[in-house]
C-alpha positions as CSV (number, residue, x, y, z in Angstrom):
1,X,0.1,0.1,0.0
2,X,3.2,2.3,-0.4
3,X,3.1,2.8,3.2
4,X,0.0,4.7,3.2
5,X,-2.2,4.1,6.4
6,X,-5.9,3.8,5.4
7,X,-8.7,4.5,7.7
8,X,-11.6,1.8,8.1
9,X,-13.6,2.1,5.0
10,X,-11.1,4.1,3.2
11,X,-10.3,3.0,-0.5
12,X,-6.7,3.1,-1.5
13,X,-6.5,4.9,-4.8
14,X,-3.0,6.0,-4.7
15,X,-2.3,4.4,-8.2
16,X,-5.5,6.3,-9.6
17,X,-8.2,3.7,-10.5
18,X,-10.9,2.9,-7.9
19,X,-12.2,0.1,-9.9
20,X,-10.2,-2.6,-11.3
21,X,-11.7,-5.5,-13.5
22,X,-9.0,-7.8,-15.0
23,X,-9.6,-10.8,-17.3
24,X,-13.1,-11.2,-16.1
25,X,-15.3,-13.9,-17.9
26,X,-19.0,-15.2,-17.0
27,X,-20.6,-17.9,-18.7
28,X,-24.4,-18.7,-18.5
29,X,-25.3,-22.1,-20.1
30,X,-22.2,-22.0,-22.3
31,X,-23.0,-18.3,-23.5
32,X,-19.9,-16.1,-22.4
33,X,-21.7,-12.9,-21.2
34,X,-18.2,-11.3,-20.2
35,X,-15.1,-12.6,-22.1
36,X,-11.8,-11.8,-20.7
37,X,-12.9,-8.2,-20.0
38,X,-10.5,-5.7,-18.3
39,X,-11.9,-2.1,-17.3
40,X,-10.4,0.4,-15.1
41,X,-12.4,3.4,-13.7
42,X,-10.5,6.4,-12.1
43,X,-11.4,7.9,-8.7
44,X,-14.0,10.9,-9.4
45,X,-14.4,9.8,-13.0
46,X,-17.8,10.0,-14.9
47,X,-17.7,7.0,-17.2
48,X,-20.2,5.9,-19.7
49,X,-20.6,2.4,-21.0
50,X,-22.5,1.6,-24.2
51,X,-23.0,-1.5,-26.5
52,X,-25.5,-3.4,-28.2
53,X,-28.1,-5.4,-26.2
54,X,-26.3,-8.6,-24.9
55,X,-22.8,-6.8,-25.0
56,X,-22.4,-7.5,-21.1
57,X,-23.4,-4.2,-19.5
58,X,-25.7,-5.7,-17.0
59,X,-23.6,-8.5,-16.2
60,X,-20.6,-6.3,-15.7
61,X,-22.6,-4.3,-13.1
62,X,-23.8,-7.7,-11.6
63,X,-20.0,-8.6,-11.1
64,X,-19.0,-5.3,-9.5
65,X,-22.0,-5.4,-7.1
66,X,-21.6,-9.2,-6.0
67,X,-24.6,-10.3,-7.7
68,X,-22.8,-12.4,-10.1
69,X,-19.6,-14.3,-9.4
70,X,-17.2,-14.5,-12.5
71,X,-15.9,-17.8,-13.6
72,X,-12.4,-16.3,-13.9
73,X,-10.5,-12.8,-13.3
74,X,-10.3,-10.3,-10.5
75,X,-12.2,-7.4,-9.2
76,X,-10.7,-4.9,-6.9
77,X,-12.0,-1.7,-5.0
78,X,-9.1,0.5,-4.8
79,X,-5.7,-1.2,-4.4
80,X,-6.7,-3.6,-1.4
81,X,-10.3,-4.6,-1.6
82,X,-10.9,-7.7,-3.3
83,X,-14.7,-7.7,-4.4
84,X,-14.9,-11.3,-5.0
85,X,-14.4,-12.0,-1.2
86,X,-17.7,-10.0,-0.5
87,X,-21.2,-10.4,-0.7
88,X,-23.6,-7.8,-1.9
89,X,-24.5,-6.1,1.4
90,X,-20.8,-5.9,2.1
91,X,-19.9,-4.2,-1.1
92,X,-22.7,-1.7,-0.8
93,X,-21.3,-1.0,2.7
94,X,-18.1,-0.5,1.4
95,X,-19.3,2.2,-0.9
96,X,-20.3,0.9,-4.3
97,X,-24.2,1.6,-4.8
98,X,-26.3,0.8,-7.8
99,X,-29.3,2.6,-9.4
100,X,-31.7,0.3,-11.6
101,X,-33.3,1.6,-14.5
102,X,-36.7,1.5,-12.8
103,X,-37.0,3.8,-9.7
104,X,-37.8,2.2,-6.5
105,X,-38.9,4.9,-4.1
106,X,-41.5,4.7,-1.3
107,X,-44.6,6.2,-2.8
108,X,-46.7,6.8,0.4
109,X,-43.6,8.4,2.2
110,X,-42.5,12.1,1.5
111,X,-39.5,12.9,-0.3
112,X,-37.9,14.0,2.9
113,X,-38.7,10.6,4.5
114,X,-37.6,8.6,1.7
115,X,-34.0,10.4,2.1
116,X,-34.2,9.7,5.7
117,X,-34.9,6.1,5.2
118,X,-31.9,5.8,3.2
119,X,-29.7,7.3,5.8
120,X,-30.7,4.4,8.2
121,X,-28.5,2.0,6.4
122,X,-26.7,0.4,9.6
123,X,-29.9,0.0,11.5
124,X,-33.5,-1.4,11.2
125,X,-34.8,1.2,8.4
126,X,-38.4,1.1,9.6
127,X,-37.6,1.3,13.1
128,X,-35.4,4.2,12.7
129,X,-37.9,6.0,10.3
130,X,-39.1,9.2,12.1
131,X,-36.6,9.0,15.0
132,X,-35.0,12.2,16.0
133,X,-32.4,13.3,13.4
134,X,-29.2,15.0,14.6
135,X,-28.3,18.3,13.2
136,X,-25.6,16.7,10.9
137,X,-28.1,14.1,9.5
138,X,-30.7,17.1,8.9
139,X,-28.0,19.2,7.1
140,X,-27.1,16.2,5.0
141,X,-30.8,15.6,3.9
142,X,-31.0,19.3,3.0
143,X,-27.8,19.2,1.2
144,X,-29.0,16.3,-1.0
145,X,-32.5,18.1,-1.4
146,X,-30.6,20.9,-2.9
147,X,-28.4,18.7,-5.2
148,X,-31.3,16.7,-6.7
149,X,-33.4,19.9,-7.0
150,X,-36.4,18.7,-4.9
151,X,-36.2,21.1,-2.1
152,X,-39.8,22.5,-2.7
153,X,-41.2,19.0,-2.9
154,X,-39.7,17.8,0.3
155,X,-43.0,17.3,2.1
156,X,-45.0,15.7,-0.9
157,X,-45.5,11.9,-1.1
158,X,-43.1,10.5,-3.5
159,X,-45.9,9.0,-5.3
160,X,-47.0,12.2,-6.9
161,X,-43.7,12.9,-8.5
162,X,-43.1,12.8,-12.2
163,X,-40.8,10.0,-13.5
164,X,-37.7,12.1,-13.8
165,X,-38.1,13.4,-10.3
166,X,-38.4,9.9,-8.8
167,X,-35.4,9.2,-10.6
168,X,-33.4,12.0,-9.1
169,X,-35.0,11.0,-5.6
170,X,-33.6,7.7,-5.9
171,X,-30.1,9.1,-6.9
172,X,-30.7,11.2,-3.8
173,X,-31.3,8.0,-1.7
174,X,-28.0,6.7,-2.9
175,X,-26.1,9.8,-2.1
176,X,-27.3,9.6,1.5
177,X,-25.3,6.6,1.7
178,X,-22.4,8.5,0.9
179,X,-21.0,6.0,-2.1
180,X,-17.5,6.3,-3.4
181,X,-18.8,4.6,-6.6
182,X,-22.3,4.9,-8.1
183,X,-23.5,2.3,-10.9
184,X,-26.3,4.2,-12.9
185,X,-28.5,2.1,-15.3
186,X,-30.2,3.9,-18.1
187,X,-31.2,7.0,-16.1
188,X,-33.0,8.8,-18.7
189,X,-35.5,6.3,-20.1
190,X,-39.0,7.8,-20.1
191,X,-37.8,11.4,-19.3
192,X,-39.0,14.5,-20.9
193,X,-36.4,16.5,-22.6
194,X,-36.2,19.0,-19.7
195,X,-35.9,16.0,-17.4
196,X,-33.0,14.7,-19.5
197,X,-31.1,17.9,-19.3
198,X,-31.5,18.2,-15.7
199,X,-30.3,14.7,-15.1
200,X,-27.1,15.5,-17.2
201,X,-26.5,18.5,-15.1
202,X,-27.1,16.5,-11.9
203,X,-24.6,13.6,-13.0
204,X,-22.1,16.1,-14.1
205,X,-22.4,18.0,-10.6
206,X,-21.6,14.6,-8.9
207,X,-18.4,13.6,-10.7
208,X,-15.1,14.4,-8.7
209,X,-16.7,13.6,-5.3
210,X,-17.4,10.1,-6.5
211,X,-16.7,7.9,-9.5
212,X,-20.0,7.4,-11.8
213,X,-20.5,4.7,-14.2
214,X,-23.6,5.3,-16.5
215,X,-24.9,2.7,-18.7
216,X,-26.9,4.3,-21.6
217,X,-28.3,3.8,-25.0
218,X,-29.1,7.5,-25.9
219,X,-26.0,8.8,-27.7
220,X,-27.0,12.5,-27.4
221,X,-27.2,12.1,-23.6
222,X,-23.8,10.3,-23.6
223,X,-22.2,12.9,-25.6
224,X,-23.6,15.6,-23.1
225,X,-22.2,14.0,-19.9
226,X,-19.2,11.8,-21.0
227,X,-15.5,12.6,-21.6
228,X,-14.6,9.0,-21.6
229,X,-16.7,6.3,-23.2
230,X,-16.2,2.5,-23.1
231,X,-18.0,0.5,-25.9
232,X,-18.6,-3.4,-25.0
233,X,-19.3,-6.0,-27.5
234,X,-19.8,-9.5,-27.1
235,X,-18.7,-9.2,-23.4
236,X,-15.4,-7.5,-24.1
237,X,-14.3,-3.8,-24.3
238,X,-14.1,-3.1,-28.1
239,X,-12.6,0.3,-27.7
240,X,-12.4,3.3,-25.5
241,X,-12.2,7.2,-25.9
242,X,-13.9,10.2,-26.3
243,X,-17.3,10.3,-27.9
244,X,-16.1,11.6,-31.2
245,X,-13.3,8.9,-31.3
246,X,-15.8,6.3,-30.4
247,X,-18.5,7.4,-32.8
248,X,-15.8,7.5,-35.7
249,X,-14.2,4.0,-35.0
250,X,-15.3,1.9,-37.8
251,X,-15.9,-1.3,-35.4
252,X,-18.1,0.7,-33.3
253,X,-20.2,1.8,-36.5
254,X,-20.4,-1.8,-37.7
255,X,-21.4,-3.3,-34.5
256,X,-23.6,-0.7,-32.7
257,X,-23.9,2.8,-33.8
258,X,-24.7,1.7,-37.6
259,X,-27.4,-0.7,-36.6
């Protein structure tokens, strides 16, 4: 660890990347969902993953979060944390959180209460709901409400929110857990144009403090947020680079963008 003393829960990113996947393969009934895939995500980076259906994007996220165990390969969080030795709750507690495509918020609870519930990760969640918040916890909720743009809707039940607002609330619920890495799956599906623009602003505002990996099919949206794009094809990394580089790569045009 190069002599660096890490505090409990701290991730060693002294070499740059916060996520290392090397030579990862996953097979399902003879089908290779991931095929010797290697991927490196830097600390504070916003990375977009694109690729046709069946390219391995979902399986990749499943491997990172512990839902799927690879047949071969290594997966590290920073220099020292072997994710293949951890289960899903331990990986989430270490600081890797995932947002699925369909938002899962508690419709009957207010926006504020949803964020409060997300704060109670180390205790019985329902038992701690409505418990007295300390000043730091209340400040944290206020900060997240500001970040996700739902300050004025704090007291409204989550069920009345628009689809886009529910997506932002769920991102806020992840932020309450102060993740070091956020995996975000197709965040703009079903959104209005204004909601798409706001989501781009939100994700861009979060980079730097944490690493964000976004899986998305909408190329215009990817262009609006990504400096670095990784293209998956048949379970492997086909190419990486800027959006312009990727879009002009003949291999990408053939397998994905030219479909």
